[in-house]
N, C-alpha and C positions, 0 to 999 in steps of 0.2 A: 682647515677651518678651526679646529680646536687650538692649534698652536697660535693662530692669529688672535683668537679671543683671549688666550692667555697673555699674549703680548699687550693687548689693549688694557687688560686688568692691571698688569705690572706698570704700564705707562701712567695709568690713572692714579695708582698708588704713589708713584714717584712724584707726579705733579702735585698731588694732594699734600704730600710731606713738604715739598718745596714751598707751596703757598702758605702752609701752616707756619713754617719757619720764617717766611717773609713777613707775616703779620706779627710774629713774636720774635723779633731779632735777639733780644736779650743782650747780656754783656758777658764777656769772658776775660779773666785776668790770669795770666801765666807769669809766674816769677821763677826765674832760673838764676840763682846766685844774684848777680847785680843787674840782671836783665829782666825787664818787665815788659810783657806783651799784653796790650789791651786790644780787643777786637770784639766783634759780635759773635754770639753763640752760633748763629746760622752759618757764618763764614767758617768758623772753626769746624763745624760738622762737615761742611762741604770739603774742607781741606783734608780732614781725616779720611773721608771717603775717597778722594782723589789719590791720596797717598797709598791707601790700601789697594786701589785698582792698579796703580803703577807697580807696587810690589808683586801683585798677582801676575801681571804681564811679564815682569822680569823672571819670575819663577817659571812661567810657561815657556819663555824663550830659552831658559837654561835647560829645561827638560827636553825641548825640541832639539837643541844642539847635542845633548847627550844621547837621547834615545831615537832621534829622528831616522838615522840610517838603518837601525835595526827594525824599526816599525815599517820603513819603506820596503825592506827586504821581506819582512813577514807578509805584507800585503801582496807583494809580487809573487811570493811562493804560494800563497793561498789562491791567487788568480790562476797560476799555472796548474795547481792541484785540481782546481775546479775544471779547467780546460782538459786536463788529463782524464779525469773521471768521465767527462762527456765523450772523449775519444774512446775510452774503454767500452762505454755503453754502445757507441756506434759500432765498435769492433765486434761486440757480442751479437749485434743484429746482423752484421755481415757474415759471421760464422753460421748463424742460424739459416741465413739465405744461401750458404754454400759458396760465397764469394771469397775465395782464399786470398787473392791478390789485394783486395780492398781491406780485408781483415789484417793482413800483414802490414799494409801501409799505415793503417790506424794504430796498430800495435807499436810500430816504430815512432810514430808521432806522439803517442801517449808516453813512451819511454823518454822522449826528449823533454817532455813537460814535467814528468814525475820522477824520472830517474829509473834505475833498475829495481823496481819494486816487485813483490810477489805477483800482483795482478797483471802488470805489464809483461812479465816473463811468461806467465801462464797463457795470456792471450797470444803472445808470439809463438809459443809452442803449439797451441791449438791451430793457429794459422798455418804453421809449417806442416803439421800433420795433414791438414785439409789439402795443402798444395802437394803432398806426396814427398816432402823433404823430411824424411824420417830421421836422417842423420842430425839435422839441425834441431829437430824436436827432442831427440835423445839427449843432446848436449844441454839443452835448456832444462830438461827434467833432471839431469844429473846435478846441475847447479841448484835447482830447487831442493833436491834431496839432501844436499850438503848444508842447507839452511835449516836449522832446527825448527824454526817457526813454520816452514813450508815443507818439511820432510815428507809428510803424508801425501801431499799433492805431487811431489816429485816422484816418490816411489810408485804411486798409483799410475802415473804416466809411463814410467819405465816398465811396470808389469804389463800394462796394456800393449806396449810395443813388443815385449817378449812374447805375449800371447799371439800376436799377429805372426811372429816368426815360428811359433810352435816350440819355442825353446823353454821347456819346463825345468831344465836344470838351472837356467838363469833366473826363472821365476822363483824357484825354491830358495835360491841364494838371496834374492831381493826380499822375499817374505821373511827370511831369517833376520836380515839386517833391520828391517822395519820392526819386527817383533822385539828386537833388543832395544831399539830406540823408543818406540811408541807401542807397547804391548796392549794398550787398551783401545787401539784403533778398531772401530766396529767392523768395517768391511774386510778387515784382515781375516776374520773367522771364515767368511765365505770363500776367500781365496785359498785358505789353508784346507778347507773341506774339499774344494775342487782338486787341489794338488794331491791330497791324500787319496782321493778317489781314483785319480789317474795312475797312482802307484799301487792301486788295489789294497790300500791300507784302510780297510773298511771301518775298523774300530776307531782309528784316529779321525777318520772323516766324520763319524757319528759324534765324537767329542766336539769337533769344530762346529758341526751343525747345531749342537746344543747351545754353544756360545752365540751363534748367529741368531737363533730363535730368541734367546734371552735378551739380545740387543735389539729385538724387534726388526731385524733386517728381512724377515720373512713373515708373511701372515700365517695364521695357524693352519689353514688348509694346505698351503704350499709346504710348510714345514713337515706336516704329517706325511704328505705324499713323498717328499724327498727322503724322509726317514724310512718310509716303506721301501723305497728303491734301494737304500743301503741294506736293509734287512734282507731283501731278495738277493742282493749281491753276496751277503754273508752266507745265505742258504746255499747258493750255487757253489761258492767256494768250499763249504763244508761237504756238499755232495761229491764234489770232485776229490776231496780228501777222504772219502768213504766214511765220513762222520754223519751217519744218517740221522741220529738223534738231534744233533745240533742243527742240521739242515731242516728238519721238521719244525723244531722250535722257532727258528728264525723265520720260516715261512708263515707259521701261525701268527707271529708278531706282525709281520708285514700285512697280512689280511686284516688283522685287528685295527691297524692304522689306516688302511685304505680298503675297505670291504668290497668296493666295486671296481677296483683297479685290476685290469685283466692280467698283467704280468704277475701280480701277487697271487691271483687265483690259479694261474697255470703252475706257478712254482709250488704252491701248497698241494695241488692235486698230484703233481709229480712226486713230491716228498711223501705224501700219504701212500701212493702206490709203491714207492721204493721201500717203505718200512712195513709193507704187508697189510696195510689198512685199505684193502681193495674196495670194501663197501663204502667206507668214508670217502675215498677218492671218487667213487662213482656218484655219490650224493653231491659232492662238490661240483663235479662236472655237470650234472643235471641242473643244479641250482644256477650255475653260470650260464647254461645254454638257454635259459628262459629269456634272458635280456641281452646276453652277449654271445651268441653262437659263433664259435671260432673253430677253424679247421684243426688247430693244435689240440683243442679239447677232444675232438673226435679221434684224432690220431692216438692220443693217450688212452682213450677208452679201448680202442682196438688193440693197442699194445698190451693191455692187461688181460685180454682174452687168450685162452689156450689154443683155440683153433680159429681159422678164418670164418667158419660157419657161426661159431659162437660170437665172434666179433660182429658179424652181420646182424645177428639177432639183437645184440646189445645196442648197436648203432640205430637199428630200427626203433627200438624202444626210446632211445634218446631223442631221435628226430621227431617223434610224436609230440614232444613237449612244445616244439616250435616248428610245425610242419611247413609253414609258408616261407620260412627263411631260405635264402639261396644256399647258405652254408649247409642246411639240412639236406638238400638235394645232392650237393657235392659229396657230403659225408656218406650218404647212402650209395652213391655211384662208386666211390672208392671202396667201400666195404663190399659191395657186390662184385667188383672186379677182383678183389683179393680172394673172394669165395667162388669165383668162376660162375657167378649167377649173371650171365650175359644179358638176358632180357631185362632184368631189373635195372642193371647199370645203364642200358640204352634208354630205358624209359625216363630215368631221371635226367640224363644228359640231354636228351631231345627236348624235355620240358624246359631246360635252361635256355636252349636256343629259341624255342617258341615264345618264352617269356621275355626275350631280349635281354637276358642277363648273362649271356655266355661270355667268358673271358678266355684268355690264353690257356688257362688250366683246364677249362671244359673241353677245348678242342684237343689238347694233349691227351686227356683221358679217353676221348673218342678214338684217337689214333691207337692208344693202348688197347682199347676194346677191339678194334679191327684186327690187330695182331693176335690178341688172345683168342678171339672167337673164330675168326676165319683165316688167320695167318695171311692176311691180305696187306702186303707192304704198300701196294699202290694206293689203296684207300687210306691207309695210315698217312702216307705222304701228303695226300690231299687235305686231310684234316690238319696236319702240321703246317701246311702253307697258309691255311686260314688262321691258325694260331698266331702266325707272324704278324698278321694284320689286325688281330683282335685287341680289345682293351686289356691292359695288364691286370694281373691279380693283385689284391692287396698284399702288402708286405710290411715288415717293420722298417720304416724309413726314418732316417736321421733328420731332425729338424735343422741341424747345422749344415751338413754337407749333402744331404739327400741320398746317401748310400743306402741300398736295400740290404736287409738282413733276414735270414730265414727264421731265426728265433730272437726273442728279446734278450739283449745282453746289456750289462750295466754301462759299458763303454763302447762307443762306436769305433769300429776297427780303424777306419782311415783317419778320422779327425780327433779321436780320443775324447769326444764330448761325453759327459756323464748324464745318464737318464734323459737321453735326447731321442729315443726311438718311439715312434707312434705307429699304430696299425692303421694304414690307409693306402690309397692308391696314389701314385705319382703322376697320373694322367698321361703317361707316355709309354710306349712299348719298350720292353726290356727282355733280355734273354732269361730263361728259367734259372732259378737259383740252384746251385749244386745240391744234390741230395745227400743228406747225412743220415747216418744210422740212428734212427729215433729222432723225431723232430724236437723233442724236449730234452735231448741229451745236452749236457752242459758244453758251452762253447766259449772259452775264454778268449778275449781279444789280446 
């Protein structure tokens, strides 16, 4: 509408000028050497206008002949690029939907329209990964890694593939190459931290963690908890090396970073006991028992006692802090069994059954009670048969592979994941964990 109004205004102006010139034709005399041209001023103006229009059209025709093919190619390329971008967007949707074949088809179509660009190669690699063609994915990621502009993308894909294979030697080599080319890559710090942790290089892992936190790759809470896990790992390593002072210092730092984190509390209590600070260790155990009653806290308390009877009395005092907890009944039962106080042990174990909180461990303790009090192997066998059908006891379970561990360790033994153990039940029956000398004794993976 606006363009039409503009056209009408221009047409009106042109007609107005034409009528004005028609009413005032005037005269024009042009003398060029011996040639004299006489005409009206209106005709001369129209002639000049027509001549200008002809010159303009000739210039437009010359430019079209000169630049026309390039403009046509540019328009064609822009159309293909737009088509390619649409295909990449559709491919991303197919990836999100888990449709590997459709994503691969769209990636090939996008490459035909746009050529071998970073985006088309990445989409094709992701489609190959989704389809299970890891060989093709690795080849594309290697090609991206060789491109300086896409090196980070390529190396990240290669690292992910190496992690699937569990090939940490290859991961270390890839990280070193990427660090030489792109040392400021943010996620590189996280991978270097994980790699250092898997090699038990705790100080290097802490340095890499500091860079990751500075790059805001972790929030503050997650960063403190991860640093606490590294401090616990340092404390365990120092304890194994008989450096009790360093073990205690690192454990105190871990608790300061994560005051309510159970592995840090257990490590500090153990370090305090190992350095002769029995009272401080006892206070630490009692403080933790209020909110997080845990069998390993009770084991440590009994381990510090000189005699089974003294252990029973200290356990009784501890369990009065949180008497309704299931762990309090189990702790009392174990302490009573160690001290040969059979009636007390039976009372607490029977209460677990009556309260419907009996687990495999409860029935195994009942079997131990029958052997200890009555030397009745038949009754013990009956309790053990019930244990096989009972709910499993909580354990330190790996979030990554589900493996159960008796104590918290920094690295899961089967899969090597760092800081992946949680105290919980796995919801299915499993055989009892092998007994070690001292539940809080250090156990390196």
